[in-house]
C-alpha angles and dihedrals in degrees: 000000000000125000091257091050092050109094123228138028115345136158106243094176100069094101095044091046088066091058094058116104112250100207107123115112130204097273093041089057089046092052092045087059094040091045089053090051099045103058134101089332094077091049098051114011098076090062095044092048093048092053089062102034108018113204091348087070084092088072091053090064094046095047093044092048092053092047093049090047090064089051089048091053090057094050092044090064096041093045093050092048095045109023103190132158105246087018100157090061093044100051097069088052089055096050103036108016134237104323099053090034092054096048092048093044092049092051091048091048092054090056101039095046092055098050097081088055093049093048092049089049091049093054093052093043092055096051087045087083085071097035107036092184087076096060142041134168131265140162127266126169089352093304132106109246138175115262135176125263119224088267090051091049089051092053091046087053090055089054090054089054090050090051088052096054094044088056093043092060088066143264093277092064092037091054094050094046091047092049091052095045089046093070090054092046090053096043101051098054089044091054089046098056092041091052095048094045094047102038111021111028118148101193093186089069091076092069102033122116095037101320140303086319101046123222120259095258093059101052132067099244096040096104088056093050094260106130139106114030093343088064089054089057096040090054092057097077099018109052105043101275097114090032088061096049096046093084091084087088094072094087088055094044093051093038095112089062097051124113093224105005096162089069102023101051095067090046092051097043098046095036094052092049094050091052091046096052092055094042098048095043092054091045090056091049090050093048094050091046094043098060114113101197092190090068099050126088143181118230105228111179092327095315122110111228120188116250113245108246109255095022093129095173090061091064091080091064101025120122136192123250088269091054099254110145114233089220090067091066116352101185092036091055091047091052091052093048097045113133096230135126141199116002091358090057091050089049092053090048088055090045090056089056091049091050092051091052091045090050085072099033101049099046091039091053090052090043095056091044091053091045084063090045091052088049092052092045090057088045089053089048089059093041088059091048096250095117135033119282092251087082088062093057112120115213130215091274089057097249130112095267101187091046089053092051090050090049090055093050092048090049090058091049092054093044095059103056096033107041093159131082091218093052095061109031099083093048094047093048096050095043091051097045090049087064090049091069083083093063098078092033093051092047093057096037091053091047088053102041103025102042089146092062113115109247112189089175112043120182119224115232094017090163088063100037091050097064092037091054091048092046091050092053094043095051093047088054091049094049091055090083134245093274093058092043089053090061093043096049093041088053090052093048091050088058093060094084090062089051092054098037097048115013101034091054101042101034108022096041098236119153108272097224092049091047092052091050092051090047092052091048090052091050093050094048095044095047096040097046092042093054092045093050090048091052096041091053094047093250094324092302103104131048121250105175096179095053093041088055090051090046096050092045092052093046091047090049090051094050096043089045090053090052093049091046091052093047090051096049110033121089115268094254091058098050091087093065091047090052087049087069100061093089092057092051088051092048095051094047096043095048090045092054095044090047091057095048098034133087093278095048141082099263114032113211095145107044126205128305094021091057090058090052090052091047090051090054090050091050094048092049087052091049096053091042090050093049090050090049096051119101143172101279125197086251089064089049088052092052096047092046092050090049091053091049091051090050090054 
């Protein structure tokens, strides 16, 4: 029986993996991760975070960095043991089979595929402060934000094409270009925070607006009850904090193309995160301290009105005396407004030029890295059996050519409806971190069921780090708010038809016609109920308890019905991997419900911080259930066998 005739989870990418060029060294992997981290996040996130948390935004970066570090530890061991291109989306398939693997891969794909578009948009938005014909203003989440004009979208599209060709020339060239650009991307933000801290620090800013933790009336989420320490947590997934840290995964995603990935992946993952925590924390300190409130205004019916010092929420719409919005280029605007003279003034003028150049270099560097990540995610999709084998095809430059072409097309699709950095960042962050719940789970499941796997980097206290990593990811997902989770979970549900139409038929052995019918039913329910909930809650802004109850009951019935259908129709030897998915169904529904009724939802029954405690309990139950559900899939057998053959 051939691999395609064998039912259940397999690794169909083993042969194509061998065709990939293994040319990335230790520091190239490090700078791929660091380059993924230092992108548009450093240009925009400090402003977005300050609008919600004021001076306490500094804590958001420290807390998030520590949480992500635990997740990084888990992937450092897994990535070193199983260095695979597109690895993060392949590991859940190895530990829990096709159902869990598909849902996690689909969520990850939605986030990774959209990043090149957001980085291209960020580059154009930043230089829009010089060329206003590239940007305009629009509304997102009830706030006025900077968005691209048609001309701006066109230029962002050209950047996507540039990202495509840089990747097409092969990972060897990509690695060298990324390594070189990495020094620039690290140097410019370092110079920026040093300059602001040394030459233009307004120390009073750290207590304005009611103190280090500003009062509700001075921060963006205050009217919704999100202020104080809850704002610190809410900002982590919603304002670009987590989005900025997520780049650590690049060393894992490109691991199959490393020269010595078993040693270099842990170095790159952990090293990039340590650098990022220090860098981003100091950038936030510099941004908070660098604001000169006397030079910021609100445009009220054509009249410029001074911003009240300490009114952090006003930063999102504040403009300079010349009408330039600070949101178009936060650090660039601060450098122009700096109260300095003589040589210091000349230095800040030069810094403004550097920031303008970096506004293209940093997001572009991250954009071309994530174009490769999107490519490898599609490649992993096909390796797991979720897409046709054409996406496994390796071209003459030793990269998955058709996956790269698809990544470019998808980038254009995401660029058109979401031409603003602020409109995408929360969704991307939450969708990605949702997939990271598998890091700690995968670590422990592989320890339990693949003890014979070679582990050149072995974490101490894995039994403790596993649940902490899962808890970190789960809580970040919860803090992102009900509105963001609605988009993330709806996106996951809309991916179910592809699972039934393609994977269930070809891999699980379910009748094709029946699978298509079930897939269409899932599409109709997910789309219909999602639109109705959106409308009945006034665009996710007002509670409607009755309709939410109807919605969650219908969605739960759909998911549980899918599970029962699969268990009744798949061959006996595949039932185990279907049963391995019950914990994920529980996790999605439980977090969804708590999110609606918690402190970050539409109808607060469980206020902060008690809601976070409840969410933590839900996550930990999911963790132990997931670990118990994991098993030694055929895909793990494939990997271990391939490793033994390579050793011989």
